[in-house]
N, C-alpha and C positions, 0 to 999 in steps of 0.2 A: 504493498499501500503505499503510495508515493506523493499522490495528487488529489488536493481536499480542493472544490468548491466552497467560500464561506461566508454567506451570504447578509449583508450585511444595511440593509436597505435603506434604514431612515438616518444612520448617522457614520461619519466615514472617520477611518485611523487615522486620518491625513491632518482632520480637523484640530483646532484648540478645545482641550476638555475645560468645561468648568464655564460655557459661554453657549446661547443658543443651547440645541439639545446633546451638545456634545457634553459626558461625563464619562463614570465609569467606563461606560461599558466601549467609549473612543479606546480607553487605555485597556483595556482588556483587550480585546480583537486584536490591538498594534501591538503589545507584547507578545500576547500569547502565538502570532500568528510568526513573528521575529525567532521566540523560540522551536517552533517548528521550522523553518528552515533550518536554524539551524541544525534540529534535529533530522535534517535529510526529505522531511515532508515541504514539496512543493505545494503554495496556496496560495489563489487566485481570490481578491476580494472585491464581490460584486456590489458598487455603494452606488443609488441612484446618483446621476449629477447637481450637484445641489450647485453649481458656481457654470457660470456659461464659457469661463474662460480656461476649466481644468479641461487637461489634456484629456484625449483618449486612458490612455495607462497609463501606471506612473510604478515603474521597480524601485523599490524602497531600497529592498537588497536582494540578492538572489534567493530563488525562493519565495520570494513574497510581492506578489503584484498586484496592484490596485486597480479593479475598471472600473469605467465611470459608466452608468445605465439609460442610455436617454428613457428617462419615463415621468415625465411630466413635466410643468414650468420648474425651474432650478427652486425659485424662493418660495413653494409652497409652502405652507404653511402642516407641519406633523398630522394634525387633525386631519385634514385634505387626504393623505398618503393612501391610505386606504383604497381609496378609488383608483390608483393606480396601480397595486398589486399586480396583477393582469397583465398591464403593460412590459413591467420590469422582471416578471416570470416568463413572458415568451421571447422577450429578448434574449433573456440569460442563459434559456433551456438552447438558444441557436445558440449561439456560442460557446456551450458547453460542447453543444455538440459537432463542432470545430474542432474543440479543444479539452477532450475527455475527459474527466476526474473519477477517480474510484469512489468517493460520498463525497457528501456536501453539510457540512455543515452552517445549519444555520443560529443568527443572533436575533432574539426580540420576536414577538408575536405576528409581526408584518412578514419577516424573512421566513417566518415559520411557515408561513399562509404561501409563501412563492415556493420554497424549501419543496413543500407535499405538491405542488403541481409539476414540481419538476422533478421531483421523484420518480414517479412511475412512467412515464414516458423514457425515461432509460433506464428506467432498473435500477436505480444502485441504490444504499443505503442512506437515511436520512437520520442527523444527529442534529437534537433544537436545545438553545443554550435563549431560557425566557428571560432572565436576568430581574424583571420582573412582572408579575401574574394578576391579574383582574380581581380576583378574587380574594386576592392576602390586600389588594389595595383599598376593596370595597371593604374589607371589615374594617379597615383602619381610618374610615372617614373619605375617600379617595376614590368616588366612583366612576368604573368605566361604563361605556356602553357596552349594552348585549350582546352586540356584535361580535365584540372582541373576543365576552369569553367563550362563547361559540364556538369562535375561531380557533380560539386556544384549545378546547376539547377536541375537536376532530383535530388539530396536529398531533394532538399528546397520543388520540389513539390511533395514530398511523405512524407515528417515530418509531424508528429502530431503535433508538437510544435518546434518554431523556437525561441533559447533562443540568446536575443540581451543583449548588455552590458551596451546602451543607447540610447537614442534616436537620438544620431546621426547614430547609425550600424542599428537602425531602418526603417530609413529613405532610407539608401543606400541597404539596402537587397529589400527593394520597388520601390525605384530608377532604379539602377541595374541589380536587377532577378526579381521583379515584383513578388516579395512575398506576399501571401496571407495573410493581416493586422490581421484578425482574428482568424491564427496561429503564431503571434510574440509574447513572450512576454520579458516584458525589464524588467530583473534579473540583475543587478550590482553587480561584486566585492567585498566583504568584505575587511577591515586591521585586522590585528588582534593587536587588542591594549591593550595588556597585551603586547609587543614587542614595537609596534608604538607605540612612546609618545613622548610628548618634553621633556627635560632632560636637565640634563646641558653643555654647550656647552664646557669650560674650561676644564669639567672631562674627555669626550666625545677627547676632542683634548691631555690630557695629555694622555688616553688610549694609541691612536693611532699614540701618535710619532710627533704628529704636534705643532705648534707654533702660533703666534697671527696674522699671515698673512691673506687678504680674503681668504675664500676658496670655488670656486663654485663645485658642482657634480653630475656626472656624472654615472647612475648607470646603467648597462643595457649590452648585448652581443655587440659586437664588427662587425656588420657589415653594407654592405651601409646604410642600410635602417634606422638606428639609428644616419646616418649621424654627426658622434664621430668629421667630420671633421669640423661644425658651430663651436660645441663647441671650437675646437683648433683658429677656425678662430678669435671666437668674444673673447678671450681671448689673443689673439695679441693686439687685439684693445683694449684693458680696460685703463681706466685712472689710476687706480691702478697696479703699475708694479709691485707688490710684488703678487698679484694676484695667486693664486694656482690651478691648475683644476686636481682634484680628479679623475682620472677614475677605478672606481669597475667594473669589465667583463674581460670575454676573447674572442677570435675570436668565430665567430660562423659560421658553412654550411662547403661549400665547395672556399666559397671566404673570408672568415671572415681573414684569415691571410695577404692574398692581400691587404685588405680592412684596416687592420691593419699597413702593409709595409705603405700602400697610405699615411695613417695618420702620421704615422712617420717620414715622408719624408715632408711632410706639415710643421709639428713641427720644424723641422730643417731648415727649409727655411725662416720660419717667427722668427724664435730664443727664439723659447720656451719651446724649452726641456727638459730645466731645469725647469721650472716654471708647469710641469706634475706629477704626481705620478700617476705610473699603480701598479693597486693592483691586484690581483689573486681572481678571484671570493668566495665568503664567502657562508656562510651556512647563510639558509636567516635571521634566526633571530638575527644574527650578525649585519645587517642591518642597523640598528639604530644604531649606535653607530657614522657609516661615515654620518647618515643624521642630529644626532645632532651637528655632529662635525663643519655641513657647513654652510655657510652664504646663499647661494641660492643652489636649486637643476633646472639643465636645459638638459628637454625633448625636443631634436630637429629634434623627427623622423619626417619622410614622411610620414608617417601614421600609427596610431593606435585606435584599436577599443576602450581598454578602458585606459589603462596606469598604469597599476599599480603602478610603480615606480613615478609618481605625486600624485598616493594617498599618499602611506608611505608616503614620505620626506614630506605632509602637515600635517598627522600624527603625527606626531613628531617636528611640528612645526617652518620651515623653508617654504619659498616662492617659485615658481617655475616660471619660464621663458621656456615656451615649446612650440610648434609649434602648430598654428594653426586648427588642424587638428580631424577628427574621436572623438573619449571619453576624449580627453584630452581639448575641449570644455567643457563637462560637468563638471569636473574635477577640471579646473583652474577660478576662479571667477575673470575674467580680471579686475586688478580694482582696487581689495580686497584681495585676495589671492596670487596674482603672475601675471601676463602677456601670455598673446597670443598674436604671434609673427606673422603671412603672410608670406610665400613667406621661400627663404632658403639665405636673406643674413645677412651675418653674423654681418653686422652694423645694424642693427635693434635687433639681438640678445644679442650685446655691449652697446649700450643704453639702454635695459631695465634690463640690467645687472649690471649697474654704475649707473642709479638710486639707484638699491636696496641697492646697495654696499656704494654708498657714504651717501644713511641717514640709518642712523640701525633704527629711529627712525620708521621712513615706513617699512620698513622689517620686525621689530619687529609686527607690528600691522599684515604686510598681514601675518606673522607665524603665530599670534594667533588666526586669522581668519581661516585662513586653518585648523588649529588643529579643530576649534567649527566644521567648514564644512565637516572633514574627521569625524568626532562621525556619523555620521547619516551611517554611510559604516559602517555592521558588517557581518560577514562571517555567525551567528546565525540569521540573517537577512534574508541572500541569501540563507540560508538552509531551512527555514520557506517557504520562497513562493515556491520554489522549491517540498519538500514535500506535499503545497500544491495544487501545476499545477502536480504533479506524479499523486496525488487521483483523480483529476479532470479527467487527460486523461485516469482512468480508465473507465468510465464513456461515453467515448463520442467513436463513432463508429467508426474505425482507417479509416483513409485515403487512398485511393488508388492510386496505378498509374497513370498519366493522359496519 
């Protein structure tokens, strides 16, 4: 098994994470495909053309090519993309017929639908990583269209392998979608330890123009799902009134700017606007400087299938205070590498943050434990597991639609 078609319809591994619809999935696809290429698996990533000036193909490195698929207008909103899935699938199918592959690996439900359409005429296996699930989001207050739920259910029934990032996601797939356990494979993402590793805090702060005040760090897209408002409200309740909140990321999706405006109004009302530093989305490899500069990372998301930010923060040796949901339960060892917080009460977050900011020795111990734990996650390990899975799929009888 040496050739894989990686479908990433709605977002590109070449795009800047932290802006628009670009986030952890962009990092996942880019880092995973790079690791697969280095392991001898040739990957072609099919992405919808999102800018008119993009070349038809980009060779990122040997064995890692991005193909821009002409499907719909370049500036389409993410909410409108279901209408061009057929067009994306038909074009990609024709391209794969001329450039055969051994397996399809679809990312996100839109790509899963396209992969399902491509799988049958080519008679090749389909593996799917959903990244987020509609029914999980609905349980936490982020309702998704019924059409997405039905599409995910259909793709799950016909996938030859369903990739879960964590044991929590496996449980959600079975509980909410009745996914067959014998087809679910737990393959967690990794972290690039060449970039994300412990470093000198003073040096990182000097590079970023920060002082000696306590720093809590939020990294991610600004959208309701990520709950930046909880971080802002917790900031207002901290015992150290000189603590600053560093926010790295920009508005995401149709409601992103509205959410940023809402959070800005909350900060003004609470009188903490001058304690919040907003930083535009950064190239991924530069984020390590921000992690190292921080005393603690905060990840208050309503749901996370994995939570790469929490892993990257831990790899850089800082403790994490995160919501007690999804894959964050796997990444944060409560009371050892950070704290998990149930519910959405900012006071509960503030209590945990106060403990870490008020006791540097505990924070240091948590950070060291987190860095040790993070070393278990590498992209080469992830690529190795997937390479074996791809080979295994070649010997199985393909799943047919129920």
